[in-house]
N, C-alpha and C positions, 0 to 999 in steps of 0.2 A: 562860784561861776555866774556871771552874770548873764541880765536876760538876754541880750544879743549872742552869747557864747549859746544859750541853750536852746534858741532857735537855728542855729548852725548846728548842732549835733543833733539836731530833728530832723534837719534836711539830709546831712550826712547818713541819717538811718535810712531815710528815705533813699537814698543812692543807692546804700548798701542791699537795700531790699530788692530794687531793680537790677542790680549784679546780681544778685543770688537767682532771682527769674531768671534772667538771661543763659547763666552758667547751667541751671536746672535744665532749660530748654535744650540746649546743646546734648545732653543724655538723650532725649528722645528725637533728636533731627535725623532726617533720612540721610542717607549717604550722599556727599557731593558729585559721587559719580559711581559706575561700575570698575573702573580699574584700579589700580593698587593703590595709586595716590588718594582716589576719591573715597573708598571705603573706609570706613570708620573715621576720617577726618573729622567730624562733629565730635565724636565721642572724645578722639583725642586731646581736643583743643578743652573739652570740657574736664577731663582729668588733670590736664595740666593748667587748668583755670584754677581749679577748686583749692587747692592749697594755698594760693595767691588769697582766693576770696575769703577763707578761714582766717589768713593772717590779718587780713585789713579789717576783718570784725573784731577779729581780738585787740589789734592797737587802737581800734575805736572804742570800745567798751573800757579797755586800760586807761584812754585819753580822757574820756568821760568821767571816771573817778578818780581822775589823777588833778593835783593843784598845780602842774605845771602848764602853764600858758604855749610853751614853744612845743610840746608832746601834743596838747590839744591843737595846735595848728597843723601840725604835722600830719596827724591821723586824718583831720579833714579835707587836707591835701590829696592824701593817698587815696580816698574814697571817690574823691571828684577827678581825680586824672583820668578815668576812662570817658567821663563825661565832657571833660576839657577836651580831650583828644578829639572825641566825636564830633563835638561843635566846631572844633577849628577845622576838622575834615569836610563837615558840611558846608562851612563859610569858603573854605579853598574850591570846593567842587562847585559851588554857586558861582563864583567867581571866574572860575574856568569856562563854565558853561555861558557866561554873560561877554566873556571876551570873545568864547569863540563866535558867538553870535554876531558881535560887533563885526568880526574879523568877515563873516560870510556876508552880511550885507555891504560891506565896503567891497568886495569883490565884484566885479564887472560895473562899479562907477568910474567912468572917464569922463577927462575934461571937456570932453565933446559931448554934447547932450546927445545928439543923434546915435553915437555910440552907446551911450548908456540905454537908451530906448531899446536898441537892438538886442543888448545884453538882456535886458530884463524881459524881451519877448522869450528868447533861448530859453531863459532860465523857468519860464512859466511853459515851455513845451509850445508855445504858439509860433508854430515854425511859418503858419502861412503870414502871419503878421511881420516876422524877421524878413523873411523873403521880401514883402513888400517894402518893407522900409529901405531895404538894401537895392532894391529896383528905383524906388520913386526918390529916395532922398540923394543928399550932394554925396559927392565922391567919398568914400570911406577911405581914413589913414589905417593901413593896416598894420602900421608900425606904433600908433600911439598904444600907452599901456593905462591901465587903471589903476586902483590905489596900491594892487599887490603886485605891480610890476608887470602884470601878464597882458600880453595881446587880445583881441577880441576872440581870434582863434585859440589861443592857449586858455582863454576862459571857458571856452565852450568844451574843450578836451578836458579840463579840471574838473568840470560839472559831471561828465559822463563818467569819469575815472572814480568819483566820490559819490555816485547815483548806484545803489544797491538795491533799487525797485525796479530795474529792467533796463533795457536798451535804447529807450526811446530818443535819449539826447544825441545819440549818432546821427541821426535827420540832420539837425541844428549845425554839426561840423561840415555835413556834405553839403549843406547850404550854402556856409562860408566860402569853402574851398569851390564851388560851382561860380561864386561871384568874384571869385580870384583872389582869395587869401593865400598868401604865399604857404609854400608846402611849410610843416611844423620844422623846427630847429630838432638837430639829431638828438640833445637832450631830452626834448619833449616825445620824441619818436621813443626813445629809449623808456620812458615813464611809460607809453601806450603799451608798449610788448612785455614790461613787467608787471601790468596793471591787472588787479584783482576782482574788478567789478564785472557786473553781468555783460556790461556794453563793451567790454575790454576786447572783444575778437572782433565784433563788427567794427569796431574803431580802429584795428588795425588794417581789417580791410578795407574802409573807406580812405585811410591814408595812404595805403599802397596803391590804389585804386587810381588815386590822384596824383601818383607819380613817385612817391616815396621809395628811394631805392631798398629793394628786397635784401642786400648785402649789408645793411647798416649794421654798428657796431653798438654795444652799449658803452655806458661814461668810462669802463675802464678799457677800452679796444678790443672786447670778445666779440665775434661775431653772434648776430643772433641764432644761428641754428644750431649754436651751442648752449642756448640757455633754454632747454627744452623742460627744465624742471619747474619754469614758472606755471602761473593758472592756465589750467587748458592748454598746455604744451603743446601736445600734438596737432591740435585744430591750428594753433597759430604757426606751426612749423608748415602743414599744409597749406597756410595762405603764402606764406614766403615761396614755397615750391610753386604755387601757382602763378607766383608774379615774377619768375626767373632766378630765384636765390640760387647761388653754388651751393649746393648741399655737401660738397667736396672741399670746402673751406677748412684750412686747419685752425686749430687753436691757438692763441697769441699768448696764453697764461704760461708762467716759467713751470709750474707745478703740473702742468698737462703740456709737456714741450711737442708740438705739432700735432697733438691727438687729434683724429678726425672726429666728426660729429657722433658717429656710431659709440665710438670709445666715451665720449662724454655722456651720449643717454644711458649707456651699460652702466657706467662708472655711478651716475646719478640714481641708479634704479627706475628710470622712466622706459619701461618696457613696449609702452606703446607708441613712444617717439622711435626707439630701435627698430621695432619692427618696421615702421614707416621707413625708415632710413635705409633698412636691407633691401626693403621691397623696390627704393627707387635707385640702386645701384651703390651706394656708399658702401664700401668695401671692409669685410669682417677680417681678413686677413693681412689689409695694411699695418705694416708694424712701425710706430713711431721710434724717435732715437733713445728713448729710455728704455727700448726693448717690448715695449707693450703694444698690446693688439687686442682688439674688440674679440676676437676669437676665443683668446686665452681667459679673458673676462669672463667672458659667457660660458666658459667652464665652470667658474666660481661661482655665477649668476646665470643659472639658465633662464631664457626667455621661456614665457609659459603663453 
């Protein structure tokens, strides 16, 4: 065995020792959770990994004592696989993070420098500056799009929906609407309704107040009042009702033929929304063409 191969085996044994420490640590790791899936997960991985570790060690020892170059390379490759895989995953994650950051920086970059400055002010939550730019600057081209194909309003909406620190960004959307930004497109309204960030409810309220139709439908043609399973569904339902939504509208889905919103809420297990709809006159006895009614469903799933 040449010097280079001896050094390779030293590195191989170092890799093996690190893998052994990693497997041993799994035996002492805390549960990943208190549910059935989490309990004993680390220990299970340890027991599953231990035979593989012992086989890798035996193969490495056998190859070190063998004169077969092919076996030696094979053994070194086996003990190196976890590190190669881990290194590849790290590089992949790093590249994805850089790509995500580049995409984020490209958002809000418009061919028009004035629009870019407004977008930057909104991103930094400098709403007074954004308002001043809108008042003092040239007329805004509301149809212009940034590097991601979003208008200024759509950019502001996207920032609210991706911000999980609070709902402050909604003020920026309100400012744009007050300065004449056209109402968001139906697909954007659908995205707002389905949003799960802290600002999603306030954002929905802002666009409804600006004139968005409370009887809007999602991208599949289902009325919003039937989508009570979304994040903070009852609150969004209440906003729709406050702005005149038709709570009696029937579902357009073929698997829920002409169900009313109460039937949908009960079927989805959204009890708060179901109670709200009952309180606002949606019939529990209405029977859909498939013979179903909310009353029948409530027998199987009583409201609490």
